[in-house]
N, C-alpha and C positions, 0 to 999 in steps of 0.2 A: 351528374346530379340532374334530375329532370326539372325542366322549367316550371311546369304546372304544379308539380309537387311542392316546390320550394317558394314560389312567388308570393304566397300568402303568409309564409312563416319567417321571412327574412327580417321583418321589422325595419327600423331605421337603417338605411342602406346608403353607401357611397357608390356611385356608378362611375366606371372608367372606360373610355375607349382604349384600345390596346396599342398605343404608341409607347415609346420608351418612357416618356415623362409620366404618363398615367400609370404604367405598370410599376415604376419605381415608387410613386406616391401610394399606390395601392398596398404595396408591401409594407411601407412605412406606417400607413394608417392601420393596417391589420395588426402589426406588432404593438401599436398603441391601444389596441382593444376595440377598434371600430369594426362594425359589420360592413363587409365589402362585397359588392356584386360587380363583376366585370361583364361588360357586354361589348361585342364588336360585330359590325355587319360583315367583316371579312372572315374568310375561312382559315386565316393564318395569323400568326403573331406579328405584331409590330406595325400594322397599318402602313402608312406612308414610309416608315423607316424600316420596313421588313428586309430580311435577307432572302433572296429568291433562289430556290432550288426546285427541280434540276435546271440546267441551262436552257432546256427547251422552253421552260416557262418564262425565262427572261426574254427570249425571242418573241414569244407571244405577247408579253406585256408591252413591248415596244413596237408591236405590229410589224415585225420584220418577216418577209416572206421566206418560206422554206424552213429547213431545220439546220441546226449548227453543223458545220462540216466535221467530218470524222477526225480531222487533225486537232480538234479541240478536246478530244478524249471523251470519256463517259460523262453524260449530262449530270448524273447524280454526284459526281466529284466536285460540283460547283455550288458555292453558297455566296451569292453576290449581293453586297449591301447596296440598297438604293440611296441611302444617305450615310456616307462614311463618317465615322468619328473615332478618334483615338482617346484613350484614357490617360490623364496625367498620373504618373506612378504615385505621387504624393497628393493628388488632387481630391476634389470633393466627392466625386463618384466612387473612387476607390475607398474612401473613408466610409461611405454609405454601404458599400458592398461588404466591407470588413465588419462593421457594426452589426449589420443584419445577418451576417454569415451566409450571404448568397454566394460567396466565393466557393462554398462547398459544391456548387453545381457547375462551376466554370473553371476552365484552364486558360491561362494567359501566356502570351509570348511577347517578349520585348521587341519593340520596333528598332530596327538596326541602325537608323541614322536620322538626323534632323538637319535639313539643309536650307540655305537661303539663296535667292537669286540676285545676282548683281551683274549688270551690263552683259546679259546674254549667257552667263555661265553660272554654275551653282557651286556653293562652298559650304563646308560643314559649319554649323552654327557654333561659335565659341561661347561658352558660358562659364568657364572657370579661368582663373589667372593663368594657369599653365597653357590651356587651349588658346587664350588670347595672344600669348607670346609666340605660339607656334603657327597661328592662323595665317594663311595667304590672302585672307580677305582684306587685310589692312597693311599699311606701310609701317615701318619701324617705329616712328614717333607716335603714330596713332595707336599702335599696340600698347605702348607704355601708358598713354592717357586712358585707354579703355581698361587696362589692367587696374589702374588706380580707381577708376569708376566702379569696377566689380568688387574691389576690396571695400570701398565705401558702402556699397549696397549690402554686402555680406555682413558687415559690422553694424549696420544701421539698426538702432533700437529707438522707437519713438518714445520710450519711457526713460531713456538715458541721454540727456543733452550732450554728453561728452562724445557720443558717437555721431552726432548730427552735422558737425563741421559747419555750423551756422545755417543749416537748412531747416526751415520750419515745415514739418510734414503736412500740415493742414493749410499752409498759405503759399509756400514756394511751389511754383509750377514745375512740371517736368522739363519744360523748355529751358527754364533757368538752371536746372540741375545739369542739363547737357552743356550749357554755356560755361558753367563752373568748371567742367572738366575739358572744355574746348574740344568737344567731339564733333567730327564732321558729319555731313548729311548722310553718307552711306552707312556710317556706324549707327546714327540715330535711327535709320530705316530698319536695320536688322535687330537692333535692341528693342524698339517699340513693337515690331511686328512679328519677329521670330522668337524673341525671349518673353516679352510681356504679352504677346499674342493679341494685340489690339488690331481691329479690322480697318480703322481709319486713323488719321492723325488728330482727331478731336481731343485725344487725351493730353496733348502737349500743353494745353492751357488749363489743365485741371491740377489740383493739388497732387504732389508727387508721391504721396504715401501708397496709393493704390498701385502705381507702376512699380515701385520698389518691392512691394509684397508679391506682385506677379513675377518679377524677375527672380525673387527668392524661391518661389514655388517651382519655377522651371529648374533652378539649380539643385534644389532639394530632390526633385523628382529624378533628375539626371543622376544624382549621387546614389539613388537606390540600386540601379542596375548597370550604369556606366555607358551603354551604347547610345541611348537616347532617353528622354523623360517619358516616353509614351509606351503604353501597353495596348494589346489587342487580343480579344478572346478567340481561341481556336474555334473553328466552324462558323465564325461570323458574329455580327452584332445581334442577330436574331436570338442568340443565347441569353442576352441580357433580359429582355422582357419575359422570356420563359422562366428564368431564374427567379425574378421577383414575383411572377405568378405562382410559382411553387411555394415561395415564402408566404404569400397571402393565403394559399390553400392550407398550409400548416396551421395558420392561426384562424381558420374557420372561413376564409373567403370562398366565394362561389364565382366561377367564371364560365362564360359561354361565348364561343366563337360562332360565326355565321348566324348572328341574331340581327334581324332587321330592326332598325329604330324607326318607328312610325310617327311618334310624336313625343315631345317633351312636355309633360303636363304641368301647367302653372295654375295657381290659385292666389288671387290678390297680389300678383306680381312676384310670387315666390315659387320655386320649383317644389313639386310634391311627388313627382313620379315620372316614369318613362313607360310609354305604351309600345308593346311589341306583340305582333301576331294576335291583336285583339284583346290582350290582357295588359293590365297596368301593375307594375311593380313600384311600390311607393318608397320614397327616399326623403332625407332631410337636406342632403347636399349632393351636387352633381359635378364631376370633373370630366371635361371632354376636350378634344382638340377642336380648332375652329370649324372644321368641315361639318360638324354635327349641329352647329347653331350659327350660321353665317350672319344673321342679323345682329349679332352681338360682337362682331369683329370687323376691323378695317384692314383693307389691303395696304401694306406699307412698303411693298417692293416685290422683286422677283429674284430668284436664284437659278442660274444655269448649272447643271451637273452633266458631265460626260464620263461615262464608264468606258474605259479602254482596255481591251484584252490584248496582251502582248506575249511574244515568245521570248522575251529578254528582260533583264533588269534595266533600270534607267541609267544612262551613261553618266560617268563621273560620280557615281555613288559607291564605288568600291564593290560593284556587283552585289549590293545589298538585296536581300530577299524582301525587304520592307523598308519604307522610309516616308518621311514627310518633307515636302518642299514648299516654302512660302515665298511668293513673289510679291514684295512690298509694292504698294500702290505707286510710289514715286518712281520706281524703276521702270514702269511701263506707262507713265502718264495717265494714271487712273485715280479714282477717288476711293476705291476699295481694293484690298489684296486679292490675289489669285492663289488658290490652294491646290496642292497635289498630294494625295496620299496613295501609297502603293503597298499592296499586300500580295501574297502569292500562295503557291502550293504548300509552302512551309507552314501555312496557317490552316490547312485543310479547307480552303475556300476555292481552290482551283485544281484542275488536272495537273499531273506531274509536269514540271517544267514550264508552267504557265504563270503569268503575272496579271494582276488587275490594278490599274491605276485609275483613280477617279479625280477629275478636275472639277473645281467649283469656284464660283465667284458671284457677287451681287451684280445683277444686270444693270448696266448704265446706258445702253444705247438700243437702237432698233435691230442691231445685228449681234446678238449675244455670242454666237459661235466665233465671230471674229475677235471678240474680247478675250477669249481664252487661248488664242493662237500662240502667245509666248510660252504657255505651258505645254501645248500640244507639240510644239517644236522640240521640246525636251524628250518627248516620248517616242517619236518616230523610229522605226515603222510600227504601226498599229494594225492588228489583225481585224478587229471588229470594234465599232463604236456604238454606244447607246446614248442618245441625247434626251434630256428632259429639262423643261423650264417650269419651275414651280412658283406659284404666287406665295408671298409671305404675308401672314396675317398676325395682327396683334389684337388682344381683346379690348373692347370699348367698355365692357361691363366688368368691374372689379369683383363683383359677386356679393357685395355687402347686403344688398336688398334681395336679390334673386336667389342667392346661394348657389349660383352657377359659376364655376371657376374654370376659365378657358385658358389653355396653354398657348404659348406662342409657337409659330411655325419654326422649323429648324433653319438656322442661318447657314451661311456658306462655310463656316469654320470647320476644321477637321479635328476638333477636340471637344470634350464634353463640358468644359467649364461654363460656357454660356447656357447650356442646357440645365446644368445644376443650379445656376442662378435663377432660372425660370421655375424650377422645382421648389426652391426655397421661397420664392415670391408667392407661388400658389399656396404653399404651406402657411405662410404668414397671413395671407388673406383668409384662409379657411379657419385658422385657429386663433388669430389675433395675437400670436406670439412668434418670435423669431425662431428659425430652425436651430436647435442647439445640439451639436454632435454629442457632447458629454451627457446631456439629458437623454438623448436617444439611446445611447449606450446603456445607461442605467435602466431605461424602460425595457430594452431588449433582454437584459440580464434577468429582470424580474419575470418577464413572460416566459423565458426559457426555464427558469427555476419552477415556475408555476406548472 
């Protein structure tokens, strides 16, 4: 669709840069009947969260001299995520994909294992009563206590006092729940960080209901496929923004790659359009990532990510072709967890027999690479490393007056739940209502019928 031909006829428009958050929101807004125009200064989908192919482009992006060695296979066989994320099988993003039927454009593969780090070794994460009793992660008596805890969580219903065993879901802290079952520090570490997927220990002094629901989500997601609670799209995460872009196009959305953004046009403190190549396309609301409007966002930290190409699976994972490993903060004397996600040729993202492991964490010191050493020790030997340190930004403008809605930078986690929380937050700020999955499903059914 030509820019000049359509710029004057689009009317009220939502603008999105093409990272995953914005693409997901564009699809959702298109389904709800909004007029959507995508613009991205990049020539590829996904922006900072793109999947890079061929392998030669990855070497160029990280300014590495020379070309990939022949031992790495054909460059076009590689699709390497810059920011890795897995989908919880019963999580929010999967629900969004199912409701909008974007699943028609994607194929997924189950991640083969979920592991947790303890005292230099990795162990499978136990999340059911049976796994708890069989796990080598705990001693005999601790297994029994943890099993009772899991039974309590599985049966817990905040609307049925009989299931609460004296726990007030809105007042009792998670720290007190752990004390109730006499769980040790190692068990608390993997429960809070590998099951509930918290990044720090701040949750311990918060009401327990959120943690209980997170553990239930993990267990329900695991029950869907058995090996792990995580899914990953074949050919890489770049398929996700493309899928939502197709959804938007079906409902009348227009999208443009390789479009320079010269100016965000404001009138009386409110966004009215975007200027590109000398012309202005007018809009009522704008969604973008922080890089497009830095004066309305604050730096809140940094994330280090290291992409590691290997000829082998990670040791002690049962030769899994894919897995996640979480290193809880207390195990390595840190304030934030370290994450490892591994995918491979089995997902059509690497040459035959090759593996991609990506390590990430929130930066805490002036030597970020040293901070991720415990994870790198699990991966050796590594054929090639690609290191990036990214600034994290959070919006200072909620958009009430300006009608500019800025997403948060991607954190160090290797799952999409925090990303979906950000999507729902932007949706609430834009519409003044909470994101309702049931309402979204009804809306999509209506649009499909129409």
